[in-house]
Each structure stands twice: as C-alpha cells, then as structure tokens.
N, C-alpha and C positions, 0 to 999 in steps of 0.2 A: 362647186362654190363653197367657200368657207363660211362658217357662222359669223355673224357680226361681232360677237363677243371676242372671237379669236382674232379677227382683223384689228380690233381695237387694242389687243394686247401686243400686237406686232409693231416694231419700230420702223421698219422699212417701207418702201413703196411698192415692192413686189415680193412674191413668195415663191420659193422653189421646194418642190416635193421630190425627195430622193428615195428610191426604193432601197430597202435593206434586203439583200439577197444572200442566201447561204446554200451553196450547192444547187444553184439555180432555183431555189425555193424562196418565195416571198415571205419573209418572217416579220416584216414591219415597214415603216417608212420614217424618214427624217424630214421635218419641216424647217426650212431656213427662210428668214426674213432678210431681204436685201434692200440697200439704198443705192439705186443706180447712179444718182448724180454725184455721189461722193467717191466714186471709183472711175478712173479713166477707162475709156472704151478698150484700150489695148490690154488692160489688166483684167477685164471682165471674164474673158475666156479662161485665163489661167485660174482665176478664182473659182470658176465653175468646175474645172478639173480637180482642184484641190478639195472642194466639197464632195465631189463624187468619191475621191479616195478616202475621205473621212467616213463617208457612208459605208464603204466596203469594210473599213476597219471596225466600225461599230457593229456591223452585221456579224463579222467574224468573232468579235468579243462576245456578243450575245449568244451565238451558237456554241462557243466554247463553254460559257457558263451553263447553258442548258445541258450540254453533254455531260458536264461535270455533275449536274443535278441528277441526270439520268443514271450516271454511274453510281452516285451516292444512293439513289433509290434501289438500284439493283443490288448494291452491296448490302443495304439494309434488309432487303427481302431475303438474300442469301443467308445473312446472319440470323434473321428471324427463323428461317426454316431449319438452319443448323441447330439452333437452340431447341426447337421442337424435336428434331431427330434425336438429339442427345438425351432429351428428357424421356422420350418414349422407348428408347432402345433398351433400357433396363427394366421396363415394366414386365411383371410376371403374369398378369392377367389382362384380359380385354378391358375390364372395368378400370383397372389401374392406368392403362394406357390412355383411355378416354378421359379419365380424370385430369391427367397432365394436359391433354389437348384443350379441354374447356377452360382450364385455369390459365394457360399461356395465351390462347387466342385473343382475349380482350386486351391483354397487355401489349402484344406485338402488333395487332391489327387496329388498335384504337377504337374498339367497339364496346358497348355497354354490357352485353350479355352473350353467352355462348351455350348452346345445348347440343349434346350429341345424342342422336336418336338411332336405335337399331331396329331393323325390320323383324317383326314376328312373322315367320314364314307360314305358320298355321293360319293366322287370322288375316295376314296381309297388312296389319297396322304398323305404323311407326311408333315406337315406345321410347320415352325419354330414358336414357341410360345414365348420363352424367349431365350436370348443369352447374354453370357458374353465373351468378347474378352480381354484377358489379354495381349496377344502379337499378332503381325501380324496385317495386315490391311485388314480384310475381313468381317467386320461387315455388310456392305451393301450387299455384295454378299450372305452372310449367311442369313440375315434377310428376303430377298426376295425369298428365295429358296423354291420350292415345289418339293417333291421327290415322283413321282409315282412309283408303283411297278416295279422293274427291274432297276430303275435309279442307285441305289447303292446296288449291290448284298450283301455286308456285312450287310446292314440293313435288307434285305429280309431274310438272314440266321438267324439273331438274332430274327426276328419276328417269323419265322417258328419254331425255336428250343426253343424260349422263354428263352434263356440263353445269357449271355454276350459274345460278340465276339470281338477278338482283332487281329489287323494286325500290326506287328512290322515295316514293310516297306511298307507304303501305296503307295510309288512311283513305286513299282514293283510288285503289286498284282492285280490279275484278279478280286478280290472282290471290288476294288476301281477303277472306270472308269477314263479315262484320263481327261475328262471334270472336274471331281471333283478335280483332282490334279492341273489342271490349275487355276481353280477359287478359290478353298479353300486352296490349298497348304499344305495339311496334310502330315507330315512325318511318323506319325503312327496314328492309329485311333482305338477307342473303341466304340462299339455300345451296349448299355445296354437297353433292352426292359422295358417299363413301362407296366406291365401286371396286369390286374384285373380279377381274376378268370380265365376263358378260353380265355379272349380277351386281345389283345395287343392294348392299347389305345394311346401309344406314344413311344418315343425313346429318350434316353439320349446319346448324342454324345460328346466325349471328344477327344482331340488330342494335339499333339505338332507340332509347326511350325518352331522352331529355333533349337531345340536340336535333335541330332540323337540318343540320349540315349533311350533305351526301356522304356516303361511304365511297371514298375516292377509288380510282382504278388501282392505285398502288395497294391500298388496303384490301381490296377485293382479290388482288393477285396473291397477297399473303394468305388470305383465307383459303383460296384455291390450292395453294402450295401445302398448307397445313392439312387440308382434306386429303391430298394425295399421299402425304406422309402417313396419315391415319389409315388410309386404304391399304397401303403396303404393309403396315403393321397388322391390320386385320387379316390380310392374306397370310402373313407369316403365322399368326396364331391359328388360323384355320388349317394350314398345312401341318403345324405341330400337333393339333388335335387329331387330324386324320392319321398322322404317323403313329401317335400314341395308340389310337384305336386299332390300327393295323398290327402293331406289335402285340397289343393285348390279345387281339383275335388269334394271331399266330400262336401265342403262348397257350391260349385256351384250346386251340385245335390240337396242339402238340400233346397237351394233357389228355384231351378226348381220344386222340389216336392211341396213346398208351393204354388208356382204360379199355378202349374197344379191343385192342390187340390182346389185352389180358383176358378178355372174355372168350377168345378163341382157344382151341386146344393147345396146350403147351407141347405135347408130344404125341406121336402116333401110337395108339394102343397096340398091344401085342395080342393078336387073335390067331390061335392055332390054325394053320393051314391057309392063312390069308395074308395078303400084302395090302397096305393102304398108303396112299400118297395124297397130298393136297397142295393148293396154292391159293393165295388171296392177295389181290392188289386193288386197293381203293383208288378210284379216279380222283378223289380229293383227299385231304388229310384224313377224313373220316368218311365212311360209306354205309350203305344199307344192306350189303350182302353179308351173309354169315353162314358158317357151317359148324357142325359140332359132332363129337363122338361121345356117346353117353353110355357108360358101363351099366349093364342091367343084370338082374339075377340070372343064375344058371349059365353064366358064361356068355350070355348074349350081348350084343352091342347095338345101341341105337345110333343111327346115322342121319344127320339133318343137313339139308341144303335149303336155304331160304333167301328171299330177295324182297326187301322193303320197297314199296312203290314211291320212292322219293330219293333225294340225294342230300349229302352234307350232314350237318349236326342234327336236324330233326330226324332224319332216317337213322342215324347212329343211335339216338336215344330210344327210338321205337324198336330198333334191332336189339338193344340191350334188354329191354323189357320182354320182348318176344322170346329171346334166347333163355331167359330165366324161367319164364312160364312153361316153355316146352320141356326144359329139364325137370321141372317139378311134375308136370303131367306124365312124362315118360316113366317116372318112378311109381306113379300111382295107378297107371292103366296098362294092361298087358297087351292091348292091341293098338296099332298105330292110329286107326281112325278115331277111337275113343280118346286117345291122348291129344290129338289135334283138336277135336271138338271141345274138350275140356279147356285146353289152352285158349281157344277162341273165346270161350265164355268169360274167362278172366280178362282177356285182352279188351273185349268190348266194354267191360265194366269201367275202364279208365281211358277209353279211346276218345279223348276230347278233340284230338286233331283230325279225326275222320281219316286216318291213314289205314293202309292195309298191307299185308305181306303174303306173298306166295311161299309155300313150304312143301318140301318132300321129306317124309319121315319113314325110314325103313328100319326094321329090327332084324339083324343078321344073327342066325343061329348056326354057329360053325359045326355043331354036332350033326345036323342033318343037311347042312348046306342050303338052307332055305332063307330067303328074305321076304318077310311080310312087309308090305309098304302101303302107304296112303299118300294121296297127292292132293294138297289144298291149292289147286290152281297153278301148280308149278310143273309144267310139262317138259322140263329140260332134264330128263334122265334117260340113259341109254343102256341096253344090255348088248354086249358084243360077244358072239359065240366064237370060242376058240376053234371049233371044228370047221366051220364053213365061212366065218367072217360075217355072218348075218348081223345086221344092226337093227335092233328093235326098240322103239320108245317104250318106257315104262309109265304108261298112263293109267289112271283110274279116276273115277268120278269124284269131283270135289271142287269147291270154290275157295278163293283166297280167304285168309283169316282177317277178321276185323270189319267185315262187310255186314253180315247178318248174325243174329244171336245163335241160331241153331242151324248151321249148315249141314247139308247132306254130304258125307264123305265116306267112300267105300275103301275096303282093304283088299288087295290082291297079293298073290304069292308067286315068287320066282324061285326056281331051283337052279343052282349054279353047277355047271359041269366043270371038270378040271380045266384050268386055263381061261375060263370065262371072265369077262370084265363087266363091272357096273360103273358107269361114268356119270357123275352128277355135276352140274354146272349152272351158272346163271347166264342171263342173256348178254352180258358183257362179252362173253367168249365169242358168240356167233354174230353179234351186232357190231363189233368193232370195224371201223372203216379204214380203207387205205386212202392215199392222197387223191385218188380219183372219185372217192365217195362210194366205193363198192364194199359191201359187207363181206366179212370172212365167211359166214354162212354155214348152214347145216351140211351141205354137200361136202365142203372141204373137211369139216370135222369128221364126217362119216368115212371119207376116203383115208384120212389120217389114222383113224382108229383101226380100220382094216389092215393098213400097211404095218402098224406097230402092235398088233394084237398079241403077238408072241413075246413082247418085251415085258419087263417087270412093271409093277404099278408105277414106280417112280419114273422109269423110262418113258412110259406112256404119258404121264403128266408133263414131264419135261418137253417131250415132243410137241404136245398141244400148246403149251405156253410159248415155246420158241416159234412155232408157226404163227401164232396169234400176233406176237410182237413184230415178227418179220413182215406180216401183212400190214400192220399199222404203220411201220416205218416211223417217220417224224410227225405223223398226224396226232393231234391232241386226243387223248383218251377221255371220253365223256361218261363212261359207265364203269362200274366196278367189274373186275374179272375174278371169278371164284370157281374153284375146281376141286373135286374129290374123285379119286380113282380107287376102286376096290377090285382086287383080283384074287380068284381062288388059285392057289398054286397047283401046277399040273402034277 
C-alpha cells in the first residue's frame, strides 16, 4: 500500500509500479499514475508496453551513469596512487618517503590527519615516524606517542590480519580506547598495515576530527593503496640496506683476509738438511687456523700449528693475537713448554671472549736433528718413519691455551732419521666430509703418508691436499684446512 500523501500527489485513478532492471538486477522502480477512463481499452495494453520500454531505458541510463561513476572513481584512485608512487620513488630515506606519504594522503583521500608509525622490533611498540595534521590540534600528542601491543586494539587487529581496518564511530568502539579518544580525538579511524612479506613493519593511521561523515569505501581504497605503495618502498629500502650491509661485510672480510694472510709466513725458510711445505685454506673468508715458522738463535727454527675453537672474524682476531704472542714468547723462552705457558698468561689477560686455541709448538735444531715440542691440546701431529713407514702421534701432556691461567704443559723430544717426516695439521684435514657424510679420517691420512713417505715434503703435502679435496668433491667445506710437512733429507 502507498502512503496517503503519495496518493494525494498522484493525478490518476490507478498506479503502476515498474521495476528498473539492469543485467537482471533490481536497481530501482518507476511509479506511474494512470487515468483509465481517459484511455480507450484498446490502447491500454499498448500504453503499458510503452511504459515498460521506458522503464528499461531508464534502468539502462541509470546503470550507464553508475558505471561511468565507477570508472571515474577507479580513474581517480589510479591517479592518486600514481601521484604517491611518483612522489616516493625519488625518496632517499625511509623518513623522506614517509613524509611524502603522510603529506599526500590527506589531500588524496580527503581525511584530516595521517600518521606513519614504524615498529620498534626491540620493544614491540609502534612509534610515530612522520605526521601530517591538517585539522585539529594534536600534533604534539601524536608525535610523542608510543603504542605498545594492546594499546589500540584496532591497530592490533590490522597487524594480525594484515588488512586495512576501519571504525566509523571511534567514540563508541571497543577497538579504540578512551585514552585515545581523549588525547587524539578521532571521530573515525583507519589503520592500514605496512607489511613486507610476512612482517608488519609499520602502520598508516588516518582519521577525521571535525566531520562526522564516514570515510567512504573509495577513500579507504585510496588509503589501502597508499599503504601498499609505502610497503613496497619500505621493502626496497630494506633490501638496499641489506645489500649495502652485505657489500660492506664482503669488503671488510676481504680486508680481514688480506690481513690474516699477511700474518702467515711469506716464504718457506731455508733450513740446512730439511725440506718444508705448507698449505692453508680457510672455510670462510677468514678462519681460525694458523701456522708459523719462527727463526730462533743458533740456527734453530720454531714451528707452530694452531687451531682457534671458533670460525669467522672472531676466530681470525683471536688467531692474530695468539700468533703475535707466540712469536714474542718464542724469542724469550728456550723451551717450547715455557713459551706456550707464557703466551697463555698474556692471552688470558685479555681474553674477554672466553675463546681458546689448541697449539703445537716445536723447536727444530738441524745441527743434531732433534725437535723439542710441546702440545697445548693439539693432538694432530705425526712422525712418519722413512725406514719402516711407522706412523706415530706426537703427543705430550698439555691443555689448550686460554682456558686456565697456569696450565701444565710438558716438553718431549724427537730425533729425526734421514727421510723421516713430521706432519702437522688441523682437524679440517681429517674431519672433511664427502657427499655421503663420511669423514676423510685418520686411517686414510696414515695410509697416504705411508704410500708417499719417500716423496719430497712438497710432494707429500700436495698428495694430502689432493686426496682431501677429492674426498670432499662438491660438499661444502665447513672447517679450515691447514697443513705443514717437515722432512729430513735422506
């Protein structure tokens, strides 16, 4: 039934209600007043058909206008996002990019205020990074605000869902706390997450403070699009920072590699009646293994093989310190055990990292073919007899340097016969794995030394290194490989 007021406004004696259909959807209706007595019966049906046609034309026109409006809205949104994209593409910093975002968002989305918040990963708080206040007097309150988890449930919801969230009446919503309403005075509020991959790095907040009018879907779409643009820019800045850090780290590691290499012997010393060979391969750009040849009085030669119990830059720094201290101690003390104990005392005085190093130190006297040696926890030294191929470990009592202040370290003596070998190495030689996860192992090393014991020192070293790399194949090397071979000429 029609209201009485509507009946009184109609001139006819009957009313026709015609649906307005667009693509089988009801978009409205057309109300027509008819006077039946003024139209012959034979014309009534024709008039009804004509009115139905008019209703179809009206529906088509309305739909066309609506579609044009939709296209205009889409064009406006695309233009707005293009403006943002162009503005932030030239930004040099995150702060500069966000400053563009908060300045353009109120203009393009028709809101009063816009704040860009970034997540403080240490505290978990959202902190205001950039702010634009078009209306209202809340710049100071906004700028100093930190929002921990739970402070504004709307923000927590946007972060959890990683989707834009909108409150039409912020004054009467459980998602906006009373403290926010008192300090900030939002009448409505939009929270759009700034998400990079699976992480939410920030939040875009926009609101109105003077108008009770809702933020329309179109304007929310613009805010969501701006947030996506800002997120992409954040990701690009993040990737740039990571790439800069990677390049800087590579440069620093390259410098560290050169410095570490410079600490190793430049050339093999000439020792009458003896041959020496060596090899050093760091698993990373820098490592914790090192060896050294130290000239001593009366034509003697100090030989060091050591392994820091760590990898990478920390091990390299500890290695450099240990190498320097061992060189100084070797000049001051005539026995290997005292040299190691004294170096340990200096090492512990500045060992804030609680690192330690195993070390084998021997003093070769070519005049009597004796090696006095001490072992600070480094059990990887072998004597290979040229006569019968017997392989004997050169062990003596001692613990690693850097653990206790006054370690007990003993000295033993080895007499080398013509053709005998002394092979010093680190655990990277025997621990290296093949693709099946099997170690190279002590047994393979012993067999190799027996088979090549009549070769020169360099030939023995080359055979060991070739066998080790052949065993590893394409398997990634995770430990440094260091080797020294000493041979008394036959």
